N, CA and C of each residue as an Amber inpcrd file, in Angstrom:
protein
   237
  72.2960000 -10.4820000   7.0400000  73.6040000 -11.1170000   7.0750000
  73.4100000 -12.6220000   7.2720000  74.2050000 -13.3970000   6.6190000
  74.1660000 -14.8410000   6.7210000  74.7680000 -15.2930000   8.0480000
  74.2040000 -16.3500000   8.6290000  74.7670000 -16.9270000   9.8500000
  75.1510000 -18.3750000   9.5640000  76.3750000 -18.7390000   9.9300000
  76.8890000 -20.0960000   9.7570000  77.1020000 -20.6920000  11.1410000
  76.4660000 -21.8400000  11.4100000  76.6100000 -22.5000000  12.7050000
  77.4120000 -23.7750000  12.5400000  78.4690000 -23.8920000  13.3100000
  79.2950000 -25.0940000  13.3620000  78.8140000 -25.9010000  14.5600000
  78.3290000 -27.1120000  14.3170000  77.7880000 -27.9460000  15.3810000
  78.7270000 -29.1260000  15.6390000  79.1050000 -29.3500000  16.8870000
  79.9850000 -30.4610000  17.2540000  79.1130000 -31.7060000  17.4290000
  79.4620000 -32.7850000  16.6970000  78.6620000 -34.0160000  16.7140000
  79.5710000 -35.2390000  16.6880000  79.0380000 -36.3800000  17.1650000
  79.7430000 -37.6470000  17.0040000  79.6660000 -38.0350000  15.5360000
  80.7990000 -38.4960000  14.9820000  80.8230000 -38.8250000  13.5510000
  81.9910000 -39.7490000  13.2350000  81.7040000 -40.8100000  12.5320000
  82.7230000 -41.7110000  11.9720000  83.7190000 -42.2060000  13.0270000
  83.1960000 -42.6010000  14.1790000  84.0470000 -43.1490000  15.2310000
  84.7640000 -42.1150000  16.0820000  84.4460000 -40.8520000  15.8970000
  85.0860000 -39.7920000  16.6790000  84.1360000 -38.6200000  16.7940000
  84.6990000 -37.4280000  16.7390000  83.9260000 -36.1950000  16.8200000
  84.2400000 -35.3480000  15.5980000  83.2720000 -34.5850000  15.1500000
  83.4620000 -33.7180000  13.9890000  82.6270000 -32.4630000  14.1960000
  82.8470000 -31.4980000  13.3170000  81.9080000 -30.3820000  13.2820000
  81.1270000 -30.4760000  11.9790000  79.8880000 -30.0120000  12.0540000
  78.9970000 -30.0810000  10.8980000  78.4440000 -28.6860000  10.6210000
  78.4230000 -28.3470000   9.3550000  77.7690000 -27.1220000   8.8890000
  76.7090000 -27.5740000   7.8960000  75.4460000 -27.3730000   8.2770000
  74.3070000 -27.8880000   7.5280000  74.4730000 -29.3970000   7.3730000
  74.6780000 -29.9070000   6.1680000  74.8080000 -31.3580000   5.9700000
  76.2460000 -31.7960000   5.6830000  77.2050000 -30.8990000   5.8550000
  78.6030000 -31.2020000   5.5510000  79.3930000 -31.4040000   6.8370000
  80.1350000 -32.5230000   6.9050000  80.9300000 -32.8720000   8.0750000
  82.4020000 -32.5980000   7.8240000  83.1110000 -32.2390000   8.8840000
  84.5620000 -32.1480000   8.8290000  85.1390000 -33.5560000   8.9080000
  86.4390000 -33.6430000   8.8660000  87.0970000 -34.9140000   9.1520000
  86.8780000 -35.2410000  10.6280000  86.9640000 -36.5140000  11.0020000
  86.7710000 -36.8590000  12.4180000  87.9900000 -36.4720000  13.2570000
  87.7170000 -36.1130000  14.5090000  88.7560000 -35.7890000  15.4900000
  88.6280000 -36.7650000  16.6490000  89.7120000 -37.0350000  17.3670000
  89.6710000 -38.0480000  18.4290000  88.8850000 -37.6300000  19.6700000
  88.6440000 -36.3260000  19.8390000  87.9340000 -35.8830000  21.0330000
  86.9980000 -34.7220000  20.7050000  86.0480000 -34.5130000  21.5990000
  85.1260000 -33.3840000  21.4730000  85.9100000 -32.0750000  21.4900000
  86.8840000 -31.9830000  22.3850000  87.6810000 -30.7540000  22.5130000
  88.4450000 -30.4440000  21.2250000  88.9940000 -31.4660000  20.5870000
  89.7370000 -31.2500000  19.3370000  88.7990000 -30.7940000  18.2170000
  87.6060000 -31.3880000  18.1480000  86.6310000 -30.9870000  17.1290000
  86.1650000 -29.5550000  17.3740000  85.9470000 -29.2050000  18.6340000
  85.5040000 -27.8450000  18.9570000  86.5890000 -26.8290000  18.6160000
  87.8310000 -27.1490000  18.9260000  88.9320000 -26.2340000  18.5950000
  89.0270000 -26.0290000  17.0760000  88.8580000 -27.1020000  16.3110000
  88.8940000 -26.9930000  14.8510000  87.7220000 -26.1600000  14.3460000
  86.5450000 -26.3540000  14.9280000  85.3680000 -25.5800000  14.5250000
  85.5550000 -24.1010000  14.8520000  86.1270000 -23.8070000  16.0000000
  86.3620000 -22.4100000  16.3730000  87.3680000 -21.7540000  15.4280000
  88.3980000 -22.5020000  15.0140000  89.3600000 -21.9660000  14.0340000
  88.6540000 -21.6800000  12.7100000  87.8680000 -22.6580000  12.2310000
  87.1600000 -22.4860000  10.9610000  86.1910000 -21.3070000  11.0350000
  85.4760000 -21.1890000  12.1370000  84.5270000 -20.0910000  12.3050000
  85.2420000 -18.7430000  12.3020000  86.3900000 -18.6660000  12.9550000
  87.1100000 -17.3900000  13.0030000  87.6430000 -17.0010000  11.6270000
  87.9970000 -17.9890000  10.8140000  88.4900000 -17.6960000   9.4610000
  87.3890000 -17.1160000   8.5800000  86.1350000 -17.3930000   8.8960000
  85.0160000 -16.8430000   8.1210000  84.9170000 -15.3280000   8.2770000
  85.5040000 -14.7780000   9.3370000  85.4130000 -13.3460000   9.5950000
  86.4740000 -12.5460000   8.8400000  87.4930000 -13.2230000   8.3230000
  88.5820000 -12.5230000   7.6470000  88.1100000 -11.9890000   6.2940000
  88.2580000 -10.6780000   6.0690000  87.8540000 -10.1300000   4.7720000
  88.7890000 -10.6010000   3.6700000  88.2910000 -10.5890000   2.4750000
  89.0880000 -10.9950000   1.3200000  88.8380000 -10.0410000   0.1740000
  89.3450000 -10.4100000  -0.9800000  89.1510000  -9.5960000  -2.1810000
  87.8060000  -9.9380000  -2.8130000  87.2110000  -8.9750000  -3.4750000
  86.0130000  -9.2550000  -4.2500000  86.4150000 -10.0900000  -5.4580000
  85.6510000 -11.1310000  -5.7350000  85.9630000 -12.0380000  -6.8430000
  84.6860000 -12.3710000  -7.6130000  84.8590000 -12.7820000  -8.8430000
  83.7440000 -13.2750000  -9.6320000  83.6840000 -14.7830000  -9.4350000
  82.5040000 -15.2820000  -9.0470000  82.3340000 -16.7110000  -8.8480000
  81.3260000 -17.2340000  -9.8680000  81.4630000 -18.4980000 -10.2050000
  80.4770000 -19.1450000 -11.0740000  80.0370000 -20.4240000 -10.3810000
  78.7660000 -20.7550000 -10.5540000  78.2280000 -21.9600000  -9.9320000
  77.0630000 -22.4810000 -10.7550000  76.8250000 -23.7790000 -10.6060000
  75.7320000 -24.4360000 -11.3080000  74.5970000 -24.6650000 -10.3150000
  73.3840000 -24.2850000 -10.6810000  72.2440000 -24.5030000  -9.7910000
  71.6950000 -25.9200000  -9.9710000  70.6850000 -26.2650000  -9.1690000
  70.1520000 -27.6270000  -9.1810000  69.5030000 -27.9950000 -10.5090000
  69.1560000 -26.9980000 -11.3290000  68.5560000 -27.2530000 -12.6380000
  69.5910000 -27.3120000 -13.7560000  70.8730000 -27.2220000 -13.4030000
  71.9400000 -27.3230000 -14.3940000  72.2850000 -26.0180000 -15.0920000
  71.7830000 -24.8850000 -14.6050000  72.0940000 -23.5850000 -15.1920000
  73.2850000 -22.9590000 -14.4780000  74.1860000 -22.3880000 -15.2720000
  75.3680000 -21.7430000 -14.7100000  75.1010000 -20.2620000 -14.4800000
  75.6600000 -19.7350000 -13.4010000  75.5040000 -18.3400000 -13.0250000
  76.8790000 -17.7600000 -12.6950000  77.0430000 -16.4630000 -12.9510000
  78.2440000 -15.7290000 -12.5450000  77.7750000 -14.5420000 -11.7220000
  78.5030000 -14.2810000 -10.6360000  78.1900000 -13.1140000  -9.8220000
  79.4390000 -12.6610000  -9.0810000  79.3890000 -11.4430000  -8.5970000
  80.5000000 -10.8920000  -7.8180000  80.2610000 -11.2270000  -6.3510000
  81.2810000 -11.7740000  -5.7120000  81.2410000 -12.0460000  -4.2760000
  82.1300000 -11.0250000  -3.5880000  81.5190000 -10.1750000  -2.7860000
  82.2620000  -9.1290000  -2.0960000  83.1190000  -9.7290000  -0.9900000
  84.3440000  -9.3480000  -0.9040000  85.2300000  -9.8090000   0.1560000
  84.8930000  -9.2110000   1.5080000  83.9930000  -8.2380000   1.5190000
  83.6100000  -7.5860000   2.7700000  82.3490000  -8.1910000   3.3750000
  81.6320000  -8.9880000   2.6060000  80.3680000  -9.5680000   3.0570000
  80.6400000 -10.8900000   3.7740000  80.9900000 -10.8250000   5.0420000
  81.3570000 -12.0030000   5.8180000  80.1910000 -12.4420000   6.6990000
  80.0050000 -13.7550000   6.8720000  78.8830000 -14.2290000   7.6730000
  79.1520000 -14.1110000   9.1690000  78.0760000 -14.1220000   9.9340000
  78.1490000 -14.2480000  11.3750000  78.3320000 -15.7480000  11.6470000
  79.1450000 -16.1100000  12.6420000  79.3860000 -17.5300000  12.9330000
  79.1160000 -17.8530000  14.3920000  78.8630000 -19.1470000  14.6340000
  78.5960000 -19.6240000  15.9840000  79.0530000 -21.0740000  16.0440000
  79.5340000 -21.5050000  17.2100000  79.8990000 -22.9030000  17.4460000
  79.0110000 -23.4160000  18.5580000  78.3150000 -24.5400000  18.2960000
  77.4230000 -25.1370000  19.2740000  77.8440000 -26.5620000  19.5850000
  77.6310000 -26.9670000  20.8240000  77.9100000 -28.3510000  21.2020000
  79.2220000 -28.5460000  21.8870000
């Protein structure tokens, strides 16, 4: 199972949460950023419908695959 970690960090004059190399918008306080990260993390647990997704890989090749709405990641908020 995939694990997604939301990390609370200082960013752009405020606080944000980061997942890998992607930052959220800045929040005025650590508490506000943590609350937003906890909301985002909880939404990852909600099941959805199975859908067909397409994406381009780093070599420019397109792929199509089925994404199961039941395959939800484990989440964690740190910081």
